[in-house]
BABADO-160247 format. One record per residue (C-alpha): x, y, z; residue number from 1. Coordinates in Angstrom, 1 decimal, padded with zeros to 4 digits. Example, Ala and Ser with C-alpha at 12.3 -4.5 7.8 and 13.67 -1.06 7.14 Angstrom:
<sites>
SITE     c1     c2     c3   k
SITE  012.3 -004.5  007.8   1
SITE  013.7 -001.1  007.1   2
</sites>
This chain:
<sites>
SITE     c1     c2     c3   k
SITE -005.7 -012.9  017.7   1
SITE -005.4 -012.4  013.7   2
SITE -002.5 -014.9  013.9   3
SITE -003.9 -018.3  015.5   4
SITE -004.5 -021.3  013.6   5
SITE -008.0 -022.0  012.2   6
SITE -007.2 -026.2  012.2   7
SITE -009.0 -028.2  009.4   8
SITE -006.3 -026.6  007.2   9
SITE -003.8 -029.6  006.4  10
SITE -005.0 -030.0  002.4  11
SITE -001.7 -026.9  002.4  12
SITE  000.8 -029.2  004.1  13
SITE  000.6 -032.3  001.8  14
SITE -000.3 -029.8 -001.5  15
SITE  000.9 -026.4 -000.8  16
SITE  004.4 -027.0 -003.3  17
SITE  001.7 -027.7 -006.2  18
SITE -000.4 -024.4 -005.8  19
SITE  001.9 -021.7 -006.9  20
SITE  005.8 -022.7 -007.5  21
SITE  008.1 -019.8 -008.0  22
SITE  008.8 -020.0 -010.9  23
SITE  005.3 -019.6 -011.9  24
SITE  005.0 -022.8 -014.0  25
SITE  001.7 -023.8 -013.1  26
SITE -000.1 -021.0 -013.0  27
SITE -002.5 -020.3 -016.2  28
SITE -000.9 -017.1 -018.2  29
SITE -002.6 -013.7 -017.3  30
SITE -004.1 -015.1 -013.7  31
SITE -004.1 -012.4 -011.5  32
SITE -003.5 -013.3 -007.8  33
SITE -007.0 -012.6 -006.9  34
SITE -008.0 -015.6 -009.7  35
SITE -005.8 -017.9 -008.5  36
SITE -007.2 -017.8 -005.0  37
SITE -010.1 -018.6 -006.7  38
SITE -008.4 -021.2 -008.8  39
SITE -007.5 -022.9 -005.7  40
SITE -010.8 -022.7 -003.8  41
SITE -012.7 -023.9 -006.4  42
SITE -010.3 -026.6 -007.1  43
SITE -010.3 -027.7 -002.9  44
SITE -014.3 -026.8 -002.1  45
SITE -013.0 -024.5  000.0  46
SITE -014.0 -021.1  001.2  47
SITE -011.4 -017.9 -000.1  48
SITE -011.0 -017.2  003.9  49
SITE -009.9 -020.9  004.8  50
SITE -007.4 -020.8  001.8  51
SITE -005.9 -017.6  003.0  52
SITE -005.7 -018.6  007.0  53
SITE -004.2 -022.4  005.3  54
SITE -001.5 -020.2  003.6  55
SITE -000.8 -017.9  006.3  56
SITE -001.0 -020.9  008.9  57
SITE  001.7 -022.6  006.5  58
SITE  003.9 -019.6  006.0  59
SITE  004.3 -018.8  009.8  60
SITE  004.3 -022.3  011.3  61
SITE  008.1 -022.3  012.4  62
SITE  008.0 -018.5  013.5  63
SITE  008.7 -017.9  016.6  64
SITE  006.1 -016.8  019.1  65
SITE  008.1 -013.7  019.8  66
SITE  007.6 -012.6  016.1  67
SITE  003.9 -013.6  016.1  68
SITE  003.6 -011.1  019.8  69
SITE  005.5 -008.1  017.8  70
SITE  003.3 -009.0  014.4  71
SITE  000.1 -008.8  016.9  72
SITE  001.3 -005.8  018.8  73
SITE  002.0 -003.8  015.4  74
SITE -001.6 -004.9  013.7  75
SITE -003.7 -003.0  016.8  76
SITE -001.1 -000.3  016.5  77
SITE -002.5  000.1  013.1  78
SITE -006.0 -001.3  013.0  79
SITE -006.5 -000.4  016.7  80
SITE -009.7 -003.4  016.8  81
SITE -007.4 -005.8  015.4  82
SITE -009.9 -005.7  012.3  83
SITE -008.0 -005.7  008.9  84
SITE -010.0 -003.9  006.3  85
SITE -011.5 -006.6  003.0  86
SITE -008.9 -007.4  000.5  87
SITE -006.1 -005.0  001.9  88
SITE -003.1 -004.8 -000.3  89
SITE -000.1 -004.6  000.8  90
SITE  003.1 -002.7 -001.2  91
SITE  006.6 -002.6  000.1  92
SITE  009.0 -000.1 -001.4  93
SITE  012.3 -000.4 -000.3  94
SITE  014.1  002.7 -002.1  95
SITE  016.7  003.7  001.0  96
SITE  020.1  001.0 -000.2  97
SITE  018.5 -000.9 -002.8  98
SITE  019.4  002.1 -005.2  99
SITE  023.5  000.9 -004.9 100
SITE  022.2 -002.7 -006.2 101
SITE  020.1 -001.8 -008.9 102
SITE  018.1  000.2 -010.2 103
SITE  015.1  001.1 -008.4 104
SITE  011.6  001.0 -009.8 105
SITE  009.7  004.5 -009.9 106
SITE  006.6  004.9 -008.1 107
SITE  004.6  004.5 -010.9 108
SITE  005.4  001.3 -011.2 109
SITE  004.3  000.8 -007.7 110
SITE  001.0  001.7 -008.8 111
SITE  000.3  000.1 -011.9 112
SITE  001.3 -003.5 -009.9 113
SITE -000.8 -002.2 -007.4 114
SITE -003.8 -001.8 -009.9 115
SITE -003.1 -005.1 -011.2 116
SITE -003.0 -006.9 -008.6 117
SITE -006.5 -005.4 -007.2 118
SITE -007.6 -005.8 -010.9 119
SITE -011.4 -004.4 -011.4 120
SITE -012.4 -001.4 -009.8 121
SITE -009.4 -000.4 -008.9 122
SITE -010.4  003.1 -009.6 123
SITE -014.1  002.9 -008.2 124
SITE -014.4  001.3 -005.2 125
SITE -012.8  001.8 -001.7 126
SITE -009.5 -000.2 -001.4 127
SITE -007.3 -000.9  001.3 128
SITE -003.4 -000.6  000.8 129
SITE -000.8 -001.0  003.5 130
SITE  002.9  000.8  002.3 131
SITE  005.4 -000.5  004.3 132
SITE  008.4  001.6  003.5 133
SITE  011.1  002.9  005.7 134
SITE  011.6  006.0  002.8 135
SITE  009.0  009.0  003.6 136
SITE  009.3  010.4 -000.3 137
SITE  008.0  006.9 -001.4 138
SITE  005.1  007.5  000.8 139
SITE  004.6  011.2 -000.2 140
SITE  005.1  010.0 -004.1 141
SITE  002.4  007.0 -003.5 142
SITE -000.1  008.7 -002.0 143
SITE  000.3  011.9 -004.3 144
SITE -000.5  009.3 -007.4 145
SITE -002.9  007.1 -006.0 146
SITE -006.4  006.7 -007.5 147
SITE -008.7  008.9 -004.7 148
SITE -010.9  006.2 -003.7 149
SITE -007.8  004.4 -001.8 150
SITE -007.2  004.6  001.5 151
SITE -003.3  003.6  002.8 152
SITE -002.2  002.9  005.8 153
SITE  001.0  003.8  006.6 154
</sites>
C-alpha cells in the first residue's frame, strides 16, 4: 500500500520543525525543493526515499483511515498498478471561486514555477506532472503550453 508507514523514521518527529520553517528562514537562498531534500538526506545519513516516506508519515499521522482509503482509491484510479512515476510534481491550479478573492495567476506563472521545481532537465528529460484543478480551462491551457516532454495526469 502506497500509504503504509515504513517505520524507522523517528527522526522526523524530533526534527521536522527544524527542517523547513514556514517562513523559509533556515533554507539557504536559491535552494530548490530538490536541493533541500538532498541537503536533508546528506545531513541525516538517510536516503531520499526514506526522507520522503518519513515526511509523508509525519504529515499523515493524524489523518482518519477513511481519508487514507479514499486517497488510495484515487491513487489506483490515476495509476492502475499503484506505481507513481518517479519525481512526480503536483500542480494545483485553483481558478474557480478564488478569482473573487484575489487576482489569479496566469498559466505561464504555473509553468515557470513547475520548471523551477523540476530544475535541470525540465525541457529535455521526461517529466510527470499531476495537475489538480476543477477548471477545464486550466487543464486545456496547461497542456497547450507545457513542454512536449511532460506527461500530465489529471
